[in-house]
Backbone as CSV, one residue per row, in Angstrom:
resi,resn,N_x,N_y,N_z,CA_x,CA_y,CA_z,C_x,C_y,C_z
1,GLU,-4.641,21.094,1.400,-3.472,21.504,0.524,-4.208,22.259,-0.446
2,LYS,-5.351,22.420,-1.006,-6.020,23.113,-2.135,-6.838,24.250,-1.598
3,ALA,-6.725,24.638,-0.224,-7.581,25.430,0.480,-6.673,26.631,0.964
4,THR,-7.218,27.904,1.111,-6.334,29.074,1.446,-7.317,29.976,2.511
5,VAL,-6.876,30.336,3.603,-7.422,30.901,4.654,-7.567,32.757,4.100
6,LYS,-8.998,33.169,3.949,-8.637,34.581,3.371,-8.811,35.709,4.417
7,ARG,-9.792,35.071,5.725,-9.876,36.372,6.464,-10.328,35.681,7.931
8,LEU,-9.732,36.090,8.989,-9.909,35.370,10.393,-9.965,36.246,11.200
9,THR,-11.199,36.036,12.092,-11.267,37.104,13.162,-11.989,35.983,14.361
10,ASP,-12.159,36.284,15.282,-12.254,35.805,16.781,-13.556,34.673,16.672
11,ASP,-14.753,35.188,15.752,-15.617,33.905,15.787,-15.833,33.659,14.433
12,GLU,-15.196,33.861,13.216,-15.408,33.427,11.733,-14.382,33.445,11.278
13,ILE,-14.503,32.900,10.159,-13.103,32.517,9.181,-14.005,32.490,7.720
14,THR,-13.149,32.954,6.627,-13.532,32.896,5.483,-12.910,31.781,4.793
15,LEU,-13.016,30.767,4.532,-12.151,29.628,3.498,-12.605,29.354,2.303
16,PHE,-11.629,29.972,1.531,-11.647,29.910,0.119,-11.129,28.502,-0.229
17,VAL,-12.195,27.993,-1.012,-11.745,26.766,-1.928,-11.530,26.969,-3.456
18,PRO,-10.552,26.649,-4.061,-10.576,27.039,-5.281,-11.618,26.655,-6.280
19,LYS,-11.746,25.288,-6.323,-12.893,24.616,-6.974,-14.392,25.212,-6.704
20,ASP,-14.637,25.483,-5.419,-15.932,25.277,-5.024,-16.276,26.734,-4.414
21,GLY,-15.316,27.724,-4.570,-15.973,28.952,-3.827,-15.711,29.295,-2.904
22,GLU,-16.312,30.333,-2.061,-15.944,30.508,-0.616,-17.133,30.107,0.517
23,TYR,-16.783,29.752,1.635,-17.359,29.429,2.644,-16.863,30.284,3.961
24,ILE,-18.143,30.670,4.782,-17.808,31.278,6.029,-18.248,30.318,7.113
25,PHE,-17.576,30.386,8.088,-17.721,29.479,9.340,-17.904,30.189,10.438
26,LYS,-18.761,29.735,11.393,-18.789,30.365,12.620,-17.970,29.358,13.780
27,LEU,-18.061,29.862,14.872,-17.418,28.696,16.117,-18.635,27.983,16.239
28,ASN,-18.132,26.412,16.309,-18.959,25.615,16.639,-19.988,25.238,15.818
29,GLU,-19.765,25.794,14.560,-20.921,25.208,13.300,-19.773,24.234,12.214
30,THR,-20.645,23.610,11.956,-19.735,22.324,10.842,-19.925,22.679,9.464
31,ALA,-19.041,22.320,8.826,-19.188,22.535,7.293,-18.677,21.458,6.618
32,VAL,-19.076,20.787,5.531,-18.843,19.969,5.097,-17.992,20.235,3.421
33,LEU,-17.045,19.812,3.221,-16.150,19.927,2.067,-16.038,18.816,1.251
34,SER,-16.088,18.662,0.299,-15.977,17.540,-0.776,-14.785,17.648,-1.590
35,TYR,-13.791,16.512,-1.656,-12.557,16.573,-2.625,-12.722,15.318,-3.566
36,SER,-12.289,15.513,-4.497,-12.239,14.316,-5.614,-10.973,14.477,-6.628
37,ASP,-10.295,13.626,-6.787,-8.964,13.341,-7.385,-8.778,12.122,-8.078
38,GLY,-8.690,11.835,-9.297,-8.533,10.969,-9.982,-6.846,10.967,-10.636
39,HIS,-6.155,9.381,-10.191,-4.660,9.860,-11.333,-4.608,8.495,-11.157
40,GLN,-3.346,8.084,-12.273,-2.778,6.898,-12.429,-1.675,6.424,-11.436
41,VAL,-1.735,5.104,-11.272,-0.523,4.595,-10.075,-0.137,2.999,-11.131
42,CYS,0.997,3.650,-11.948,1.654,2.392,-12.754,0.349,1.893,-13.463
43,GLY,-0.078,2.797,-14.179,-1.302,2.298,-14.930,-2.909,1.841,-14.506
44,ASP,-2.566,1.658,-13.069,-4.187,1.455,-12.199,-4.710,2.940,-11.883
45,TRP,-5.961,2.969,-12.202,-6.536,4.573,-11.864,-7.034,4.374,-10.372
46,VAL,-6.508,5.322,-9.959,-7.216,5.394,-8.415,-8.038,6.800,-8.457
47,ASP,-9.055,6.412,-7.630,-10.100,7.778,-7.693,-10.329,7.762,-6.376
48,GLU,-9.871,9.027,-6.001,-10.181,9.494,-4.617,-11.034,10.557,-4.174
49,ARG,-12.096,9.980,-3.449,-13.161,10.970,-3.189,-13.379,10.974,-1.764
50,LEU,-12.878,12.345,-1.393,-13.063,12.234,0.058,-14.146,13.473,0.649
51,THR,-14.603,13.216,1.807,-15.356,14.137,2.513,-14.781,14.784,3.783
52,PHE,-14.658,16.078,3.884,-14.068,16.582,5.528,-15.179,17.180,5.719
53,GLU,-15.363,16.983,7.300,-16.295,17.947,7.954,-15.116,18.954,8.851
54,ILE,-15.403,20.292,8.815,-14.696,21.306,9.363,-15.278,21.834,10.465
55,LYS,-15.093,22.103,11.683,-15.591,22.684,12.889,-14.857,23.493,13.433
56,LEU,-14.908,24.929,13.558,-14.209,25.814,14.266,-14.601,25.786,15.813
57,SER,-13.793,25.688,16.612,-13.941,25.547,18.074,-12.308,25.662,18.728
58,ASP,-12.457,25.892,19.643,-11.402,26.115,20.965,-10.313,25.153,21.148
59,MET,-10.735,23.858,20.659,-9.741,22.582,20.779,-8.693,22.750,20.059
60,SER,-7.805,22.180,20.771,-6.221,22.454,20.209,-6.333,21.305,19.018
61,LEU,-5.352,21.529,18.075,-5.298,20.624,16.932,-4.768,19.266,17.899
62,ASP,-4.008,19.047,18.616,-3.690,17.714,19.373,-4.968,17.100,19.865
63,GLU,-5.792,17.813,20.633,-6.896,17.200,20.934,-7.998,16.953,19.593
64,TYR,-7.801,17.762,18.851,-9.140,17.173,17.601,-8.374,16.124,17.044
65,GLU,-6.905,16.030,16.734,-6.660,14.588,16.200,-6.844,13.542,17.101
66,ALA,-6.812,13.816,18.377,-6.983,12.702,19.283,-8.571,12.296,19.375
67,SER,-9.456,13.274,19.095,-10.959,12.764,18.700,-11.185,12.213,17.480
68,LEU,-10.492,12.065,16.360,-10.890,11.489,15.327,-10.997,9.872,15.347
69,PRO,-11.498,9.252,14.670,-11.743,7.746,14.435,-10.260,7.463,13.976
70,GLU,-10.018,5.828,14.763,-8.832,5.423,14.285,-8.699,5.033,12.543
71,PHE,-10.036,4.604,12.126,-10.184,4.277,10.808,-11.261,4.979,9.975
72,ASP,-11.036,5.282,8.666,-12.141,5.777,7.921,-12.489,4.333,7.144
73,ILE,-13.571,3.926,7.159,-14.080,2.853,6.410,-15.297,3.229,5.558
74,LYS,-15.446,2.906,4.380,-16.475,3.175,3.571,-16.804,1.960,2.575
75,ASP,-17.716,1.096,2.638,-17.959,0.139,1.763,-17.065,-0.942,1.759
76,GLY,-16.308,-1.305,3.068,-15.732,-2.111,3.261,-14.108,-2.015,2.986
77,VAL,-13.631,-0.622,2.539,-12.511,-0.305,2.446,-12.011,0.807,3.227
78,LEU,-10.970,0.429,3.877,-10.193,1.298,4.734,-9.732,2.343,4.202
79,ILE,-10.094,3.489,3.901,-9.485,4.503,3.215,-8.332,5.442,3.816
80,ASN,-8.292,5.392,5.115,-7.354,6.152,5.899,-7.222,5.857,7.309
81,ALA,-6.101,5.646,7.749,-5.910,5.387,9.244,-5.023,5.953,9.994
82,ARG,-5.625,6.290,11.065,-4.811,7.119,12.351,-4.449,6.218,13.389
83,PRO,-3.539,5.409,13.313,-3.160,4.681,14.458,-2.878,5.422,15.960
84,LYS,-3.561,4.577,16.835,-3.438,5.041,18.289,-2.239,4.529,19.211
85,GLY,-1.614,3.666,18.847,-0.679,3.334,19.114,0.584,2.496,18.562
86,GLU,1.199,1.630,18.865,2.035,1.035,17.694,1.326,-0.410,17.225
87,VAL,0.539,-0.825,17.724,-0.210,-2.096,17.155,-1.584,-1.453,16.601
88,ALA,-1.907,-1.822,15.391,-2.964,-1.176,14.619,-3.883,-2.786,14.369
89,VAL,-5.176,-2.649,14.750,-5.931,-4.153,14.942,-7.314,-3.337,13.670
90,VAL,-6.913,-3.800,12.500,-8.096,-3.439,11.689,-9.484,-4.229,11.813
91,PRO,-10.470,-3.635,12.093,-11.713,-4.652,12.069,-12.193,-5.488,11.350
92,GLU,-12.656,-6.781,11.811,-13.567,-7.447,10.648,-14.318,-6.613,9.805
93,GLY,-14.429,-7.618,8.467,-15.443,-6.815,7.697,-14.594,-6.037,6.557
94,VAL,-13.582,-5.423,7.028,-12.768,-4.721,5.557,-12.342,-5.752,4.803
95,VAL,-12.463,-5.360,3.630,-12.028,-6.183,2.485,-10.914,-5.732,1.547
96,GLU,-10.566,-4.561,1.861,-9.507,-3.743,1.074,-8.934,-2.868,2.320
97,ILE,-7.396,-2.722,2.062,-6.765,-1.912,2.648,-6.467,-0.734,1.395
98,GLY,-6.682,0.675,1.487,-6.738,1.474,0.444,-5.362,1.972,0.166
99,HIS,-5.684,2.838,-1.068,-3.955,3.400,-1.254,-3.701,4.201,-0.369
100,LYS,-2.492,4.041,0.062,-1.884,4.772,1.076,-2.203,4.900,2.288
101,ALA,-3.422,3.695,2.702,-4.230,4.089,3.920,-3.374,4.228,5.025
102,PHE,-2.258,3.318,5.358,-1.485,3.441,6.487,-0.082,4.268,6.093
103,CYS,0.292,4.685,4.994,1.419,5.147,4.629,2.104,6.367,5.681
104,LYS,3.571,6.017,5.881,4.122,7.260,7.022,3.838,6.891,8.169
105,THR,2.900,6.044,8.599,2.432,5.995,10.349,3.621,5.327,10.761
106,LYS,3.743,5.202,12.425,4.631,4.556,12.948,4.505,3.351,13.496
107,ILE,3.551,2.737,13.068,3.144,1.434,13.754,4.209,0.306,13.772
108,LYS,4.210,-0.413,14.634,5.158,-1.695,14.512,4.513,-3.017,14.144
109,GLU,3.309,-3.051,14.224,2.455,-4.325,14.141,1.263,-3.968,13.653
110,VAL,0.685,-4.817,12.865,-0.634,-4.752,12.245,-1.269,-5.950,12.261
111,VAL,-2.650,-5.793,12.796,-3.427,-7.239,12.745,-4.261,-7.010,11.613
112,LEU,-4.370,-8.093,10.870,-5.084,-8.088,9.639,-6.665,-8.801,9.825
113,PRO,-7.574,-8.376,9.418,-8.774,-9.044,9.583,-9.033,-10.371,8.708
114,SER,-9.895,-11.489,8.860,-9.811,-12.381,8.132,-10.777,-12.411,6.913
115,THR,-11.227,-11.116,6.857,-12.000,-10.864,5.483,-11.459,-10.177,4.737
116,LEU,-9.934,-9.626,4.841,-9.605,-8.984,4.081,-8.872,-9.674,2.384
117,LYS,-9.355,-9.260,1.422,-8.692,-9.776,0.244,-7.747,-9.118,-0.649
118,LYS,-7.640,-7.690,-0.409,-6.737,-6.809,-1.082,-5.895,-5.884,-0.275
119,ILE,-4.829,-5.766,-0.653,-3.749,-4.719,-0.042,-3.499,-3.633,-0.997
120,SER,-3.879,-2.475,-1.120,-3.621,-1.863,-2.505,-2.238,-1.252,-2.360
121,SER,-2.380,-0.411,-3.232,-0.770,0.332,-3.679,-0.327,1.136,-2.680
122,PHE,0.852,0.927,-2.109,1.644,1.886,-1.198,0.487,2.026,0.231
123,ALA,-0.129,0.766,0.444,-0.969,0.783,1.608,-0.061,0.869,2.649
124,PHE,0.842,0.121,2.973,1.875,0.415,4.434,3.345,0.781,3.813
125,SER,3.470,1.585,2.733,4.629,2.061,2.537,5.400,2.902,3.255
126,ASP,6.308,3.136,3.498,7.389,3.913,4.348,6.705,3.902,5.757
127,CYS,6.133,2.515,6.245,6.000,2.573,7.541,7.260,1.653,8.265
128,HIS,8.299,2.691,8.462,9.857,2.417,8.618,9.797,1.246,10.231
129,TYR,8.814,1.311,10.714,8.784,0.937,12.065,7.807,-0.782,12.070
130,LEU,7.344,-0.794,11.161,6.476,-2.006,10.792,7.400,-3.139,10.678
131,LYS,6.920,-4.303,11.641,7.796,-5.387,11.524,6.889,-6.676,11.326
132,GLN,5.952,-6.680,12.074,5.023,-7.822,12.308,3.881,-8.044,11.648
133,VAL,3.610,-8.440,10.335,2.379,-8.655,9.684,2.221,-10.086,9.393
134,THR,0.803,-10.587,9.624,0.297,-11.536,9.413,-0.711,-11.965,8.228
135,LEU,-0.694,-12.145,7.082,-1.352,-12.080,6.031,-2.337,-12.938,6.171
136,PRO,-3.860,-12.721,6.212,-4.730,-13.639,6.267,-5.139,-14.670,5.180
137,GLU,-6.177,-15.771,5.326,-6.056,-16.909,4.436,-7.019,-16.524,3.222
138,ARG,-7.883,-15.410,3.193,-8.506,-14.942,2.229,-7.637,-13.957,1.244
139,LEU,-6.607,-13.459,1.408,-6.178,-12.368,0.676,-5.792,-13.041,-0.625
140,GLU,-5.933,-12.009,-1.499,-5.882,-12.320,-2.983,-4.722,-11.397,-3.596
141,GLU,-4.543,-10.297,-3.156,-3.603,-9.486,-3.868,-2.786,-8.331,-2.887
142,LEU,-1.612,-8.592,-3.536,-0.613,-7.429,-2.789,-0.128,-6.320,-3.832
143,GLY,-0.793,-5.232,-3.741,-0.860,-4.354,-4.745,0.812,-3.580,-4.769
144,PHE,1.064,-2.586,-5.887,2.296,-2.060,-6.198,2.741,-1.111,-4.959
145,TYR,4.176,-1.634,-4.330,4.593,-1.163,-3.353,3.757,-1.214,-1.841
146,ALA,2.847,-2.157,-1.868,2.280,-2.117,-0.548,2.851,-2.277,0.830
147,LEU,4.035,-2.943,0.710,4.851,-3.030,1.807,6.079,-2.666,1.536
148,SER,6.369,-1.830,0.966,7.935,-1.172,0.475,8.569,-0.179,1.723
149,ASP,9.563,-0.279,2.102,10.493,0.481,3.116,9.596,0.295,4.358
150,THR,9.452,-1.003,4.672,8.909,-1.408,5.973,10.411,-1.937,6.740
151,ALA,9.858,-2.526,7.873,11.028,-3.421,8.640,10.646,-4.674,8.625
152,ILE,9.856,-5.375,7.686,9.722,-6.621,7.873,10.744,-7.553,7.360
153,GLU,10.775,-8.655,8.128,12.030,-9.525,8.011,11.491,-10.726,7.599
154,GLU,10.262,-11.349,7.956,9.613,-12.694,7.963,8.274,-12.151,7.502
155,ILE,7.700,-13.129,6.752,6.023,-12.898,6.071,5.464,-13.979,5.729
156,ASN,4.425,-14.511,5.595,3.496,-15.353,5.292,2.913,-15.427,3.999
157,PHE,2.765,-16.492,3.380,1.996,-16.323,2.128,0.968,-17.098,1.867
158,PRO,-0.180,-16.867,2.095,-1.369,-17.685,2.118,-1.461,-18.076,0.675
159,ARG,-2.468,-19.427,0.596,-2.732,-20.143,-0.634,-3.864,-19.370,-1.536
160,SER,-4.472,-18.458,-1.052,-5.333,-17.701,-1.608,-4.650,-16.633,-2.539
161,LEU,-3.545,-16.272,-2.008,-2.907,-15.323,-3.023,-2.797,-15.733,-4.549
162,ARG,-3.400,-14.475,-5.117,-3.181,-14.861,-6.725,-2.276,-13.864,-7.390
163,TYR,-1.873,-12.709,-6.914,-1.282,-11.620,-7.432,-0.484,-11.021,-6.283
164,ILE,1.012,-10.957,-6.640,2.011,-10.268,-5.909,2.611,-9.164,-6.815
165,ASP,2.782,-7.889,-6.752,3.251,-7.225,-7.502,4.858,-7.246,-7.126
166,ASP,5.741,-7.122,-8.238,7.164,-7.174,-8.253,7.984,-6.152,-7.085
167,SER,7.017,-4.969,-6.540,7.746,-3.955,-5.958,7.130,-3.875,-4.589
168,VAL,6.427,-4.976,-4.349,5.914,-5.174,-2.906,6.954,-4.788,-1.636
169,PHE,8.177,-5.527,-1.910,8.790,-5.718,-0.879,9.978,-4.606,-1.095
170,CYS,9.974,-4.116,-2.065,11.204,-3.051,-2.143,11.889,-2.467,-0.821
171,GLY,12.995,-2.394,-0.381,13.627,-1.594,0.715,13.018,-2.374,1.980
172,THR,12.916,-3.699,2.084,12.868,-4.210,3.254,13.849,-5.112,3.472
173,PRO,13.957,-5.759,5.138,15.030,-6.685,5.294,14.941,-8.082,4.839
174,PHE,13.376,-8.149,4.536,12.895,-9.340,4.029,13.631,-9.484,2.366
175,LEU,13.250,-8.687,1.700,13.900,-8.693,0.105,15.368,-8.805,0.116
176,LYS,16.091,-8.252,1.067,17.484,-8.138,0.819,18.173,-9.233,1.423
177,ARG,17.497,-10.053,2.162,17.658,-11.510,2.723,17.801,-12.438,1.329
178,ILE,16.861,-12.314,0.576,16.488,-13.122,-0.473,16.865,-13.001,-1.835
179,LYS,17.024,-11.517,-1.857,17.381,-11.128,-3.332,18.311,-11.547,-4.205
180,ASP,19.372,-12.299,-3.800,20.129,-12.643,-4.249,20.256,-14.166,-4.735
181,ASP,19.093,-15.034,-4.270,19.096,-16.147,-4.477,18.671,-16.624,-6.092
182,ARG,19.514,-17.532,-6.715,19.263,-17.767,-8.087,17.795,-17.736,-8.604
183,PHE,16.887,-18.091,-7.854,15.431,-18.408,-7.850,14.818,-17.612,-6.709
184,VAL,14.069,-16.439,-6.528,13.403,-15.834,-5.663,12.154,-16.157,-5.678
185,ILE,11.551,-17.272,-4.849,10.392,-18.213,-4.632,9.833,-17.428,-3.593
186,LEU,8.479,-16.931,-3.515,7.752,-16.700,-2.502,6.567,-17.730,-2.141
187,GLY,6.584,-18.310,-0.802,5.280,-18.881,-0.756,5.636,-20.292,-1.342
188,GLU,6.421,-20.797,-2.169,6.532,-22.033,-2.972,5.891,-21.860,-4.268
189,ARG,4.950,-20.616,-4.404,4.369,-20.789,-5.679,4.749,-19.633,-6.598
190,PHE,5.133,-18.501,-6.081,5.633,-17.455,-6.903,6.870,-17.018,-6.892
191,LEU,7.236,-17.358,-8.743,8.468,-17.055,-8.919,8.893,-15.284,-8.872
192,TYR,9.362,-14.849,-7.878,9.322,-13.436,-7.835,10.419,-12.664,-8.590
193,GLY,11.584,-13.692,-8.785,12.742,-12.987,-9.547,13.671,-14.253,-9.765
194,TYR,14.427,-13.765,-10.848,15.434,-14.831,-11.219,16.646,-14.084,-11.483
195,ASN,18.120,-14.796,-11.092,19.333,-13.940,-10.915,20.184,-15.014,-11.738
196,GLY,20.274,-14.952,-13.126,21.257,-15.651,-13.655,21.467,-15.548,-15.115
197,TYR,22.019,-16.150,-15.935,22.577,-15.877,-17.223,22.351,-17.300,-17.954
198,ASP,21.453,-18.182,-17.796,21.638,-19.600,-18.492,20.778,-19.263,-19.819
199,ASP,21.283,-20.082,-20.750,20.438,-20.103,-22.137,19.232,-20.623,-21.832
200,THR,19.098,-21.668,-20.781,17.711,-22.532,-20.414,17.562,-22.482,-19.124
201,VAL,16.576,-22.114,-18.802,16.103,-21.821,-17.375,14.738,-23.003,-17.157
202,GLU,15.106,-23.838,-16.142,14.307,-24.760,-15.581,13.389,-24.165,-14.668
203,ILE,12.439,-23.929,-14.814,11.408,-23.557,-13.730,11.147,-24.420,-12.565
204,PRO,11.465,-23.945,-11.455,11.259,-25.165,-10.508,10.258,-25.689,-10.026
205,ASP,9.859,-26.928,-9.916,8.721,-27.526,-9.241,7.766,-27.005,-8.391
206,GLY,6.523,-26.638,-8.374,5.764,-25.917,-7.466,5.498,-24.693,-7.863
207,VAL,6.261,-24.089,-8.558,6.149,-22.795,-9.004,4.642,-22.665,-9.993
208,GLU,3.709,-21.949,-9.762,2.370,-21.691,-10.166,2.417,-20.444,-10.865
209,VAL,2.991,-19.438,-10.313,3.136,-17.952,-10.831,4.148,-17.407,-11.188
210,ILE,4.450,-16.547,-12.308,5.574,-15.693,-12.509,5.415,-14.428,-12.287
211,ALA,5.768,-13.854,-11.432,5.675,-12.200,-11.081,6.010,-11.520,-11.959
212,CYS,5.106,-10.345,-12.292,5.737,-9.080,-13.569,7.010,-8.747,-13.074
213,ASN,7.727,-8.772,-14.123,9.307,-8.278,-14.158,9.937,-9.406,-13.679
214,ALA,9.938,-10.642,-13.199,10.388,-11.549,-12.443,12.042,-11.697,-13.255
215,PHE,11.845,-11.556,-14.660,13.068,-11.817,-15.559,13.757,-10.384,-15.783
216,THR,13.315,-9.404,-15.507,13.692,-8.040,-16.025,15.309,-7.926,-15.736
217,ALA,15.741,-8.714,-14.587,17.295,-8.612,-14.583,18.087,-9.638,-15.491
218,CYS,17.431,-10.256,-15.726,17.907,-11.409,-16.708,18.615,-10.853,-18.150
219,MET,19.949,-10.817,-18.144,20.302,-10.407,-19.387,21.634,-11.173,-19.545
220,ALA,22.337,-10.510,-20.755,23.607,-11.323,-21.258,24.507,-10.790,-20.480
221,GLU,25.857,-11.629,-20.507,26.796,-11.149,-19.596,27.602,-10.123,-19.956
222,PRO,27.664,-9.282,-19.168,28.895,-7.839,-19.690,29.459,-7.822,-20.715
223,GLY,29.255,-7.097,-21.637,30.201,-7.070,-22.851,29.736,-7.727,-24.202
224,ASP,28.559,-8.523,-23.701,27.862,-9.526,-24.969,26.861,-8.688,-25.465
225,LEU,27.017,-7.944,-26.590,25.805,-7.004,-27.160,25.163,-7.792,-28.511
226,GLU,25.353,-9.177,-28.423,24.854,-9.626,-29.395,23.292,-10.402,-29.063
227,PRO,22.451,-9.964,-29.945,21.102,-11.029,-29.683,20.975,-12.382,-28.837
228,PHE,20.343,-12.563,-27.548,20.508,-14.131,-27.490,18.918,-14.387,-27.071
229,GLU,18.777,-15.577,-26.859,17.677,-16.297,-26.477,17.531,-17.106,-25.202
230,ILE,16.363,-16.999,-24.081,16.202,-17.808,-23.463,15.491,-18.813,-23.688
231,ASN,15.521,-20.092,-23.439,14.425,-21.216,-23.323,13.803,-21.496,-22.244
232,PHE,12.597,-21.494,-21.744,11.853,-22.060,-20.429,11.747,-23.313,-20.726
233,HIS,11.734,-24.227,-19.809,11.380,-25.568,-19.562,10.286,-25.363,-18.234
234,PHE,9.018,-25.704,-18.171,8.208,-25.622,-17.266,8.040,-26.778,-16.630
235,PRO,7.622,-27.171,-15.474,7.342,-28.349,-14.683,5.956,-28.754,-15.254
236,ALA,5.458,-30.285,-15.256,4.447,-30.625,-16.078,3.458,-30.289,-15.055
237,GLY,2.484,-29.933,-15.580,1.215,-29.208,-14.736,0.987,-27.893,-14.327
């Protein structure tokens, strides 16, 4: 997206990279370009360092894409996924699904490794056909919009989970089914949301974590503009 073609002939091309100058490639030679970008996603700093190998050849774009590996993995982080079919099997040893790794792919099912500890922001967002996911027992974190706008209807919550962002299931059938419950509780431990106007809120037994923004929708009745107070009663322990 940041590079432009300056000159094209039968056997060479000049590719202008704004930050790095000019490169001249010839057929069947490989050049390496590096791209680095840092930005914030809801307060979390995302540092993307990507390296591309570019080789000019007679290969078509479809042939080239088919020749690429299914996963780009670095230091245990799955950075980018190119699923070859409707089911993606993430290899053992991966500890994190990176930012936007599967975003907008057409998978229907993903098999996650037992080594996985984190699913990062937007990792599976906009995978509109994704319906089957089983979270592994070592998973600790579900990031910002990690599974949003998917077809997930049911999902498990392992005891190892420590953090679930309040936007994880936005736009999913799963959230639509449970969002109107008075207490939206995931995995019997996470208070994901509260729908009510009570002056005193009795936190249900078994709740261990109150998710970010769980009480954002908790407000006075329409027309009541006076300041009000909510008292919390937490279960023993």
